Backbone as CSV, one residue per row, in Angstrom:
resi,resn,N_x,N_y,N_z,CA_x,CA_y,CA_z,C_x,C_y,C_z
1,UNK,0.921,-1.289,0.007,-0.050,0.037,0.090,0.775,1.333,0.156
2,UNK,1.991,1.367,0.770,2.919,2.472,0.733,3.318,2.549,-0.560
3,UNK,3.836,1.483,-1.290,4.496,1.885,-2.543,3.431,2.351,-3.701
4,UNK,2.235,1.982,-3.538,1.112,2.291,-4.366,0.971,3.768,-4.379
5,UNK,0.726,4.193,-2.910,0.762,5.687,-2.710,1.867,6.385,-2.993
6,UNK,3.082,6.113,-2.934,4.204,6.679,-3.498,4.224,6.924,-4.790
7,UNK,3.844,5.579,-5.492,3.907,5.565,-6.972,2.871,6.685,-7.404
8,UNK,1.682,6.857,-6.877,0.627,7.871,-7.243,1.186,9.227,-6.984
9,UNK,1.848,9.420,-5.670,2.369,10.682,-5.187,3.427,11.225,-6.321
10,UNK,4.151,10.289,-6.591,5.366,10.762,-7.693,4.974,11.026,-9.135
11,UNK,3.737,10.635,-9.377,2.964,10.892,-10.703,2.295,12.261,-10.714
12,UNK,1.636,12.637,-9.405,0.764,13.714,-9.317,1.306,14.960,-9.760
13,UNK,2.548,15.482,-9.527,2.939,16.748,-9.700,2.777,16.951,-11.168
14,UNK,2.971,15.974,-12.120,3.013,16.268,-13.454,1.554,16.672,-14.103
15,UNK,0.469,16.438,-13.178,-0.767,16.585,-13.625,-1.420,17.721,-12.991
16,UNK,-0.849,18.313,-11.809,-1.217,19.306,-11.120,-0.812,20.747,-11.700
17,UNK,-1.616,21.601,-11.494,-1.219,23.143,-11.778,-0.337,23.632,-10.720
18,UNK,0.427,24.542,-11.079,1.509,25.141,-10.114,0.970,25.523,-8.904
19,UNK,-0.144,25.978,-8.762,-0.818,26.480,-7.334,-0.931,25.497,-6.350
20,UNK,-1.072,24.110,-6.985,-1.105,23.034,-6.112,0.273,22.337,-5.742
21,UNK,1.353,22.893,-6.212,2.629,22.350,-5.925,2.991,22.399,-4.489
22,UNK,2.707,23.670,-3.680,2.920,23.595,-2.239,2.297,22.523,-1.519
23,UNK,1.117,22.200,-1.873,0.223,21.201,-0.940,1.038,19.975,-1.296
24,UNK,1.494,19.620,-2.608,2.138,18.401,-2.862,3.338,18.292,-2.097
25,UNK,4.228,19.554,-2.136,5.574,19.544,-1.478,5.377,19.289,0.137
26,UNK,4.236,19.693,0.714,4.129,19.477,2.096,4.099,17.993,2.613
27,UNK,3.917,17.068,1.559,4.098,15.720,1.879,5.461,15.212,1.764
28,UNK,6.481,15.905,1.299,7.735,15.401,1.173,8.505,14.907,2.348
29,UNK,8.451,15.683,3.543,8.874,15.112,4.742,8.365,13.722,5.126
30,UNK,7.018,13.284,4.615,6.583,12.083,4.929,7.313,11.068,4.114
31,UNK,7.640,11.369,2.747,8.330,10.569,1.990,9.727,10.177,2.538
32,UNK,10.435,11.199,3.067,11.631,10.999,3.703,11.552,10.166,4.960
33,UNK,10.556,10.222,5.804,10.310,9.455,6.882,10.061,7.945,6.392
34,UNK,9.301,7.895,5.432,8.802,6.405,4.870,10.122,5.831,4.643
35,UNK,11.012,6.726,3.689,12.374,5.913,3.353,13.038,5.387,4.622
36,UNK,13.065,6.239,5.478,13.896,5.882,6.875,13.229,4.507,7.383
37,UNK,11.971,4.567,7.547,11.187,3.510,8.263,11.498,2.159,7.224
38,UNK,11.644,2.521,5.958,11.807,1.039,5.117,13.286,0.505,5.342
39,UNK,14.281,1.609,5.450,15.802,1.065,5.737,15.833,0.637,6.990
40,UNK,15.220,1.217,7.959,15.215,0.702,9.190,14.702,-0.696,9.501
41,UNK,13.692,-0.971,8.719,12.970,-2.356,8.705,13.499,-3.292,7.801
42,UNK,14.687,-2.954,7.159,15.237,-3.708,6.054,14.449,-4.281,5.033
43,UNK,13.624,-3.500,4.429,12.605,-3.802,3.138,13.644,-3.340,2.062
44,UNK,14.513,-4.238,1.674,15.350,-3.722,0.509,14.559,-3.599,-0.831
45,UNK,13.616,-4.491,-1.058,12.863,-4.315,-2.334,12.166,-3.078,-2.355
46,UNK,11.428,-2.646,-1.189,10.799,-1.554,-1.244,11.414,-0.324,-1.221
47,UNK,12.675,-0.384,-0.759,13.632,0.791,-0.817,14.118,1.048,-2.304
48,UNK,14.296,-0.147,-2.943,14.840,0.114,-4.440,13.692,0.777,-5.323
49,UNK,12.600,0.285,-4.993,11.367,0.764,-5.757,11.141,2.306,-5.466
50,UNK,11.167,2.731,-4.031,11.093,4.052,-3.781,12.062,4.941,-4.422
51,UNK,13.390,4.499,-4.463,14.439,5.222,-4.843,14.250,5.340,-6.479
52,UNK,13.898,4.413,-7.170,13.435,4.409,-8.463,12.321,5.612,-8.811
53,UNK,11.461,5.758,-7.949,10.149,6.469,-8.247,11.024,7.946,-7.904
54,UNK,11.616,8.044,-6.787,12.163,9.501,-6.538,13.203,9.749,-7.611
55,UNK,13.946,8.908,-8.359,14.916,9.322,-9.253,14.058,9.856,-10.492
56,UNK,13.200,9.065,-10.850,12.105,9.632,-11.909,11.697,11.006,-11.703
57,UNK,11.339,11.393,-10.515,10.825,12.775,-10.169,12.057,13.832,-10.426
58,UNK,13.310,13.437,-10.097,14.371,14.196,-10.291,14.853,14.459,-11.658
59,UNK,14.698,13.167,-12.425,15.114,13.306,-13.782,14.060,13.963,-14.579
60,UNK,12.832,13.985,-14.278,11.528,14.678,-14.922,11.496,16.083,-14.714
61,UNK,12.399,16.521,-13.616,12.115,17.889,-12.979,13.494,18.601,-13.196
62,UNK,13.875,19.192,-14.411,15.140,19.675,-14.893,15.560,20.904,-13.977
63,UNK,14.758,21.456,-13.313,14.783,22.796,-12.584,15.123,22.505,-11.164
64,UNK,14.577,21.236,-10.860,14.574,20.789,-9.322,13.664,21.434,-8.523
65,UNK,12.686,22.133,-8.930,11.745,22.842,-8.172,10.875,22.044,-7.291
66,UNK,10.566,20.850,-7.598,9.452,19.862,-6.925,9.990,19.449,-5.599
67,UNK,11.381,18.974,-5.600,11.800,18.649,-4.414,12.525,19.927,-3.549
68,UNK,12.636,20.934,-4.129,13.396,21.969,-3.463,13.084,22.289,-2.118
69,UNK,12.026,22.131,-1.349,11.841,22.524,0.032,12.479,21.533,0.910
70,UNK,12.782,20.313,0.315,13.315,19.203,1.082,14.579,18.407,0.443
71,UNK,15.106,19.243,-0.388,16.179,18.767,-1.274,17.281,18.505,-0.303
72,UNK,17.806,19.283,0.505,18.753,19.132,1.316,18.564,17.756,2.120
73,UNK,17.619,17.475,2.756,17.305,16.267,3.448,17.296,15.048,2.485
74,UNK,16.823,15.058,1.018,16.977,14.107,0.275,18.412,13.804,-0.118
75,UNK,19.071,14.778,-0.196,20.597,14.665,-0.699,21.259,14.106,0.668
76,UNK,21.046,14.235,1.805,21.515,13.841,2.990,21.078,12.275,3.119
77,UNK,20.033,12.053,2.961,19.401,10.676,2.929,20.056,9.667,1.829
78,UNK,20.335,10.356,0.670,20.953,9.548,-0.443,22.359,9.192,-0.265
79,UNK,23.064,10.309,0.382,24.547,10.200,0.644,24.631,9.124,1.870
80,UNK,23.872,9.067,2.854,23.783,8.100,3.776,23.611,6.752,3.199
81,UNK,22.717,6.577,2.397,22.356,5.196,1.728,23.520,4.953,0.862
82,UNK,24.101,5.771,0.130,25.215,5.515,-1.082,26.539,5.127,-0.094
83,UNK,26.532,5.354,0.889,27.876,5.190,1.852,27.534,3.942,2.817
84,UNK,26.485,3.544,3.062,26.132,2.516,4.010,26.475,0.959,3.533
85,UNK,27.593,0.518,3.898,28.105,-0.776,3.429,27.186,-1.863,3.476
86,UNK,26.147,-1.964,4.640,25.230,-3.064,4.647,24.036,-3.046,3.631
87,UNK,23.809,-1.792,2.870,22.931,-1.734,1.907,23.313,-2.312,0.443
88,UNK,22.333,-2.926,-0.163,22.432,-3.695,-1.220,23.177,-2.605,-2.356
89,UNK,24.081,-3.279,-3.315,24.852,-2.459,-3.939,23.949,-1.605,-5.230
90,UNK,22.921,-2.389,-5.671,21.869,-1.901,-6.618,21.288,-0.662,-5.986
91,UNK,20.847,-0.788,-4.654,20.295,0.442,-3.940,21.283,1.612,-3.739
92,UNK,22.470,1.369,-3.248,23.404,2.196,-3.344,23.570,2.960,-4.594
93,UNK,23.729,2.269,-5.695,23.898,2.845,-6.998,22.777,3.800,-7.404
94,UNK,21.455,3.541,-6.939,20.389,4.406,-7.305,20.578,5.627,-6.545
95,UNK,21.066,5.494,-5.156,21.247,6.674,-4.332,22.313,7.607,-5.024
96,UNK,23.336,6.929,-5.644,24.480,7.901,-6.151,23.824,8.478,-7.462
97,UNK,23.051,7.716,-8.273,22.311,8.202,-9.501,21.460,9.556,-9.061
98,UNK,20.741,9.240,-7.987,19.989,10.437,-7.543,20.724,11.546,-7.358
99,UNK,21.944,11.457,-6.725,22.683,12.562,-6.371,23.255,13.121,-7.524
100,UNK,23.598,12.415,-8.473,24.321,12.869,-9.766,23.165,13.579,-10.520
101,UNK,21.963,13.037,-10.630,20.788,13.888,-11.256,20.575,15.198,-10.685
102,UNK,20.680,15.227,-9.323,20.440,16.444,-8.680,21.482,17.453,-9.201
103,UNK,22.842,16.940,-9.048,23.833,17.759,-9.438,23.788,18.164,-11.093
104,UNK,23.236,17.389,-11.940,23.274,17.748,-13.230,22.030,18.502,-13.546
105,UNK,20.883,18.266,-12.870,19.543,18.978,-13.188,19.420,20.351,-12.576
106,UNK,20.094,20.511,-11.225,20.013,21.667,-10.565,21.080,22.048,-9.881
107,UNK,22.249,22.303,-10.583,23.602,22.721,-10.140,23.385,23.851,-9.000
108,UNK,22.404,25.013,-9.109,22.322,26.037,-8.398,22.212,25.604,-7.037
109,UNK,21.441,24.499,-6.851,21.099,24.115,-5.396,22.251,23.482,-4.862
110,UNK,23.399,23.051,-5.504,24.498,22.366,-4.915,25.625,23.008,-4.638
111,UNK,25.502,24.469,-4.741,26.620,25.262,-4.437,26.614,25.469,-2.818
């Protein structure tokens, strides 16, 4: 159920008008908390799917405006995942890919 909700959540910003963006962004801290809970519970498959969905948001948002309110927290979470030795290599690669996509798509936020 969590993954279905996240899948819908990551699809919604592309069909909403700009005035709805802040309401969508208000849920970003919950997504970060959900990721943390999944990693704490060792749900590797769910973690991989979550990272794939978040990566698609970053790749489809070239200016980085959707994740901007919580971008620092997402970057910190991805850096933690990427350097955590007990995490599956595929998941770690997705976290690094997320970080690289942020750096490529929104270098202004990386300064």
